[in-house]
N, C-alpha and C positions, 0 to 999 in steps of 0.2 A: 026691118030686119037691121040690129044692129051689128056694127063692123067694129072689131078689133084688132089691133095691132100685137103682135107676139113678136118678144125682144128674146133673142138666143145668141149666145155665141161661145159658153163653154161645152166642154164634155155631159155634166151634170144636168145644165139645163136643157139642153137639145133632147135628153133622155128623159127629162120631166115633162118637157112639153110633149111630147107623143100621146101622154094620158087624153090631154085634154084634146090635142086632136081629135084623137080618137073617139071619143067623146064627141065633139063637134060633128065630122062627117059619119057616125054613125046613128046620131040621136039628134041633133040641133040642127041640121046643115041650113033648114027653111027659117032661123031663126038668129043664125049669127050666122057671120062672116068672118074666115081669120084673114089676116094678110101677117105672114112670116118675115122677120129680118132677121138675118145673120149679121150679129158683129164682126164676124172673122176672127174675133176673139182667139179659139184655138182653130189653128189654119193647117194644122198637118194632119194628111188624109185619115191614119189612123185614130185621130182625136176628135173626128168632127165626120167628114161626110158618108162614111160606115155605117155611124147610124142610121143616116135618114134611110138607105137603104133597107137594113135589117130590122129597123124598127117601122118600117111602110110610114114614114112621115111625110106631109104635102113638105115636097122641099121649099125652099126659101123663094119670096119672090124678088128680095131683095140679099146684097152681102155688102155691105163696107168694106170689108176686108182690109180691116187695120192693121192688121200682125201682128208683129211682136213691138215691147216697147216699155217705158216707164208707165206708171201709173197715171202719172200726170196727163202724158203725150195719149194714151193709149185712151182714154175716156173722155179727152177734151175731141179727139179724132170723132169718137163715138157720138157723142153730142152734135156736133156740127153734121155727119151724115142725117142722125135721127130725127134729126130737126126739119130737114129740108123734105124726109118720108112723111113725117108726119103732117106737113100743111101741105104739100100734094095729096095726101089719102083721105084727111080730114076724119077718122074714127071716132066709134064713141069714145073710146077707151083704148089704152095701150096696159098690155098683161106683161109683167116680169116674173123672172122667177128667183129666190135664192139670193146670192150678195155679193156676185160677182163686180167688176168692173161693167160689163154689160146691163147688171141691174142697174147701178147707180147713174149709169149713164142716160137708161131709158126712165126712170125717175124725173130727172134733173129737166131732160127734153121736153118732157110733156108738161110737166107740171108748171114750168114755164110759160107754156103756149096754153094752158085752162085744158088739158086735157086730161079726163081721171085717168087716174094710177091704178089698176089691181094687182097686188101685190100675194103672189101664190110663196109659202113657208114664210108668212109673216110673224114677227116674234119671238123670233128664237133670237138666244139672246147665250154668250161664252163669256161675257161680262171680262174681256179682256180687248180695250180699244186699242193696243197695239198692234191685232191681227187688223190688216186692211178689210178684210170682211165681216167685221163687226161695225167698222162705224157703215162700210155700204150697207147691211141690212139695217142698224139705227135709222139710219137718214132714208132709206128709201121709203119704209113705214111713213116716217111721221109728212112723207110727200103723198101718200096713196091715199085714195078715198076707199077701198075695198081691200080688207087685210084679210087673207084668208091663212089661217094657223091649225099648223095639223095636230099641234098636242097641247092638253091643258095646261103645258106649261108655259107656253105661247102666251094665251089669254091672260095669265097672270102677269107673265112680263109687260105687257102691253098695259094693262090696269095699271100697274106700278108706275109708269114710265105719263099716265095723264090720260089715258084714251079710257074714253065710256065708252063699256062694252054692249054696242046695241047690234041686232042680230037683225032688225025687221025696219022696214019701211026705206025711201028714197036714199041714195048715200050721193054724199057730197064733201070735198076735202074737209069742209068745216065743221062737218058733222058724218064724218067715216062712220064706216061699217065694217064691225070685228065678226067672223063667223069660223067657229071650229067646226073643220072639215071633213079632217082625217091625211092621210098623206097619199100623195101623187103618186110617190114611189112603190108604195105597197100595192096602186095599183095594179103598177107597171109589173112589180116582183109575182104576181099573180097572174097575172095574164101572160108572161113571156116565160114563166118556170115550164110548163111542159112545151112549147114552143124547144128551147132550150132541149129540153131531153130528149126529144125527137132531132134535132138539127147538130149541135154544136159535136165538134172532135177533137175537141182540145185536149182532152184528158187522154183519148187515145194518142194524139200527135205527139203528145210529151213525154208518155209511157208514164203515166197518175194515174193510181190506185186511188179508190175514195175511203176517206177518213186517216191517209199515209199521206199527207204531208200539210205544210204550211201555205197559206197564202199571205202573200206582204203583197201591200203597195204604198208608195211616198214618193209625195208630190208636192207638198206644200213647199216655198222657199225659205220658210222658217227653220225646216231643216235639212232641205238639199243646199243652200248654199252657204252652209254655217260648218265648216272642216269639223267644229269638234262633234256636234249631234251626230253629220252624217258616219263618220265614224264609229262612234258610240254603236247606234243605229245596227249598222251591219255587224258589227264585233259581235254583238251579243246574239244577232240572228245566225250568224256563223257557229258559235257553239253551241244556241241553243237548238239549233238544227241536228247537229253533232249528236248531242247529251240525249236526244228525244229520238233517234237515228228516224225523222222523218227528211224527207223531200223537201225541198221547198220552191214554191214558184213566186216571181217578182216580174207581172208584165208592168214592164219600163216606162216610164214616163220620158218625154224626151228631155225633160227640166234634169229630171235624174240621171238621166242616159248622159249628159253631155259634163256634171261633176265626175263621173268617178276615177274619168284619169288626173284628175287635176287636183280633186279632195282628199282623196280616200290615202292613207296612210299605203307606202309600197306592201309592209309588212301584211296589211288587211284584204291590200288590191291583189297578190300574191294568193291569200289564202282563198279569195273569192274566184280566182280563176282556175283555182284546183281542185274547187269542189265540185265533181262530178252531178251532185247530187243538190244545188246548189241555181236553180235554174234561173235566166236572166231570160224574157221573151219579151216580143213586139208587145208594143198597147191590146189591150183585149177588147174587142166589140164587146155590148152588151150581153148578148146570147151565151157569148163563150164565159166572160165575167159570172154570168148566173151560174153556168155549170160549175167553174172553178170554186165558188162559193158555197154552191149545195154542198159539195163532195168534199171539200177541205177539214181537216181536221180543228183547224184554229184559225183565225183572221189575225193579221196586224197590219195597222192603217193611220195613216194621220188624214184619210180621206170623212167626209161626214157621212158621204152617201153609204159606204161600204161599212161603217160602222151598225146602220139602221137594216143595209142587208143581212150583215150576218146575225142580227136579233130577228128579222124576217124568216130566214134560212136555219134559226134555232142554230147558230154555232156563237162559242166563248170569242170575242174581239179584246185586243191590247189596241190600244189609242195612243200612237205616238203624237200625243199632244198633250199641253199642261190645261188643258178647259178642253169642254164640250158644249155643241148647243144642245146634244142630245143626252139630255142629263137624264131622261129615264132609265138608259139603260145601264147607267152606270149605277145608279142607286137602285136597282133592280138585281143588281150581281151579275149581269150580262157581260160586261164589259169595265176592264180598269182602266185607269189612265197610266201611263208612264210617261210620258213627255218622251225629249230624245235621252235620255238618262240610262247607261249602261246598268247600272243595278236596278234599276225601277223595273226597266223591259223585262228581266231575267225575272224577278220576281213576281212579278205580272201574269206572266207567260206560266211560270213553274202552278203558282194559285189555280188558274184556271182552267190548268192541264189535270189538278188534283181535285177539283168539283167533281161532286157526282150529279147534284144535282140542280135543274135550274129550270126557272117559269118562264113562262112567257104571255104577260095579259094584253090585253087589247089597246095599248098604247096609244096605235098609230090609225084606228078606224078600220072599217069594214071594207076597203077595194075598192070603194064607190065616191071616193073624193074628187074625182074630176067632173060627173054628171053632178055632185051638187055643186061646185065652182060655177060651170053652167049655167045652173037653174039660176042661181042667185045672181048671177048676172045679165040674166033674161029680165027679172023680177025685181031689182033693185036697183040697178044703172039708171040713176035722173037723168 
C-alpha cells in the first residue's frame, strides 16, 4: 500500500481534496493510505471546518494552525511544520492542489527531503507574475514528479516551459510524468449538485428567486486592498443591479468584509447600506454556493473556482481580474475579463446579459478525474 500526505489549507483546496478523498475511501482504500495535513491558512470556521462536515471529508490528521500573516511568514511556518510531519510519516509522495501558500510550502518541504510531489491542477498559467498564485503554481510544477493538468491548455503550457510530455512509465522528479486528467472540481460539481438541490435552503433563507439575482464574490487582495479598485467594483455593481432590476447576493469573504468601512467612499458605502436588494451574507458552504450558482442569472467574481463552476452550471461570468488561468471559457465566450475597471465591468455585464446563445464544450473531462489520478499514483509512482 502506498501512503500519500495530502496538504490543504485554503477553502478551494479543501473542496478539491474531497474528490480524491472520496475516490480513495470508496475505490482505492486497499491500495492508498491518505494522511491529511491542514496548514490552517484559512482558519475561519465558515471558510474551513464547515466544508469537512458538509462534504464528508476525512478530518485532518494534523493542523499546523499557521493563521494569518505575510506571505513569507505563513510559508516559512508551513515549511517548518510540514517537514517535521513528513519526516515522521515517511510517505511515498506528497499531494498538493492549486496555487496557494500551502501549495508552494508543501512542494518545497517535500522536494527538499526527496519525497515525490504530486501536483493536481498543474500547468495552469495566467502569465502575470505579479500574482503570488502564479509564482506558486510555476514553482510547484517544477518541483513535481507527477503533474495532473485539467485542460489541454495546461499540457501546452508545460510543454512550452521545457517539460517533456510523457504519461507512461515510472515517474521521478528528473523525469516527471504529465497527465491530462480532467478537473476534480467538475467531479465535485456533478457529485454535489443533487445533494445541493435536496438540502440547501439558502435561496429560501434570503428570499431569492431563480434567475432573478446576481451572484458576486470578491476576495483577492489585489481587489480588496486597493481602494480605487474596490470602489470601482462596488459602484459598478450597485448601478448594474439597479439597471437590470435584479437582486444581488454577495457571500462576503472575511478580507473583503474587513475593508468595507475603511476602503469604500462614504457615498458608495451609504448606497450599499441603503440598497435592500444588495444582500451581503456570511461566507457560504459548498452545498449552498452550488445552489447560488445554479440559480443565478449571472456571476461576477475574482475567484478562479467560481469561473469554472459558472461554466459547469451554464452561467455567464464577469471576471474581476485582468487575466485568467481558465482561458477556455473566455475564448469560448462564456466569460469576459473586466479586471476591477468600472467601465469594463459594466460593458462586460451588459454584453453577457444581451447574449442569447452559449455553447459548453467538454473542456474539463468526464467527471472521473479523481479516479484517474488515484489509478496513476498506484501504477506510475516510482
